[in-house]
Each structure stands twice: as structure tokens, then as C-alpha cells.
C-alpha positions as CSV (number, residue, x, y, z in Angstrom):
1,M,0.0,0.0,0.0
2,T,1.1,3.4,-0.8
3,I,1.3,6.3,1.7
4,P,-1.7,8.2,0.3
5,R,-3.8,5.0,0.5
6,V,-2.8,4.5,4.1
7,V,-3.6,8.1,5.0
8,G,-6.9,7.9,3.2
9,L,-7.7,4.7,5.1
10,L,-6.8,6.3,8.4
11,I,-9.0,9.3,7.6
12,V,-11.9,7.0,6.8
13,L,-11.5,5.1,10.0
14,V,-11.3,8.3,12.0
15,V,-14.5,9.6,10.4
16,I,-16.3,6.3,11.1
17,G,-15.1,6.4,14.7
18,I,-16.3,10.0,15.2
19,A,-19.6,9.2,13.6
20,A,-20.1,6.2,15.9
21,V,-19.3,8.3,19.0
22,A,-21.6,11.1,17.8
23,M,-24.4,8.5,17.3
24,R,-23.8,7.0,20.8
25,V,-24.0,10.5,22.3
26,E,-27.3,11.2,20.6
27,Q,-28.6,7.8,21.6
28,A,-27.8,8.5,25.3
29,R,-29.3,12.0,25.1
30,H,-32.5,10.6,23.6
31,A,-32.6,7.8,26.2
32,R,-32.3,10.3,29.0
33,R,-35.1,12.4,27.5
34,I,-37.4,9.4,27.1
35,Q,-36.8,8.5,30.8
36,E,-37.6,12.0,31.9
37,L,-40.8,11.9,29.9
38,Q,-41.8,8.5,31.3
39,F,-41.3,9.9,34.9
40,R,-43.4,12.9,34.0
41,Q,-46.1,10.6,32.5
42,T,-46.2,8.6,35.7
43,E,-46.6,11.8,37.8
44,L,-49.4,13.0,35.5
45,R,-51.2,9.6,35.7
46,Q,-51.0,9.8,39.5
47,Q,-52.3,13.3,39.4
48,I,-55.2,12.4,37.1
49,W,-56.1,9.4,39.3
50,G,-56.2,11.7,42.3
51,Q,-58.4,14.2,40.5
52,E,-60.7,11.4,39.4
53,M,-61.0,10.2,43.0
54,E,-61.8,13.7,44.1
55,L,-64.4,14.1,41.3
56,A,-66.0,10.8,42.3
57,R,-66.2,12.0,46.0
58,L,-67.7,15.3,45.0
59,R,-70.3,13.6,42.7
60,A,-71.4,11.3,45.6
61,P,-75.1,12.0,46.5
62,G,-74.2,12.6,50.1
63,M,-71.6,15.2,49.2
64,I,-74.0,16.9,46.8
65,R,-76.7,17.2,49.6
66,Q,-74.1,18.5,52.0
67,R,-72.9,21.2,49.6
68,A,-76.5,22.1,48.6
69,G,-77.3,22.5,52.3
70,R,-74.4,24.9,52.8
71,L,-75.6,26.9,49.8
72,G,-79.1,27.0,51.3
73,L,-80.8,24.9,48.6
74,N,-83.5,22.3,49.2
75,A,-84.2,19.2,47.2
76,G,-86.4,21.1,44.8
77,G,-83.5,23.2,43.7
78,G,-84.8,26.5,45.0
79,P,-83.8,28.4,48.1
80,A,-84.4,26.6,51.4
81,Q,-86.2,29.7,52.8
82,E,-88.0,32.2,50.8
83,V,-88.0,35.6,52.4
84,S,-90.2,38.3,50.9
85,P,-88.4,41.5,50.0
86,D,-90.7,43.7,52.1
87,R,-90.1,41.8,55.3
88,R,-86.9,42.8,57.0
């Protein structure tokens, strides 16, 4: 082999090595990002589950009656006590 061929071969091998390292760096970067997103997804799923539990609790008939009582509403949907405007 001549010197130019050896130099050319070395350059090709160096370029292939640099490309392999660059691809590995990108792969590691993407793997880390995927892991971060999976952790975030788990957190969000737990948050959604908690909110669904709270929504189910608030939709329970007993809770609705309790809140309606605090607002002064009776079962008919109107005010619990009707006070005429001229009586003070």
C-alpha cells in the first residue's frame, strides 16, 4: 500500500469512529429524555387518578346534599327559605 492510501484509510477510519461516537452521544441523550418523559407521564397519571377520585367523591349523593345544604338549597332546587323582600 502506498502512503496516500494508508492516509486515506486512516481518515476514513477516524471519520467512522467519530460518527459512531456522535451517534452514541445522541442515543444517550434521547434515552435520557425518554426516561424524563416517562417519569413525567407517571406523575401526571397519578395526578389524574387523584383528581378522578376527588371528582367521584364530589359527585357522591351525600356530598351533593351537603354542599346544597351549605348553599341554602333544598331538594327542589330553589332556596331553602324564601324571604319576601318587604319583610326585613
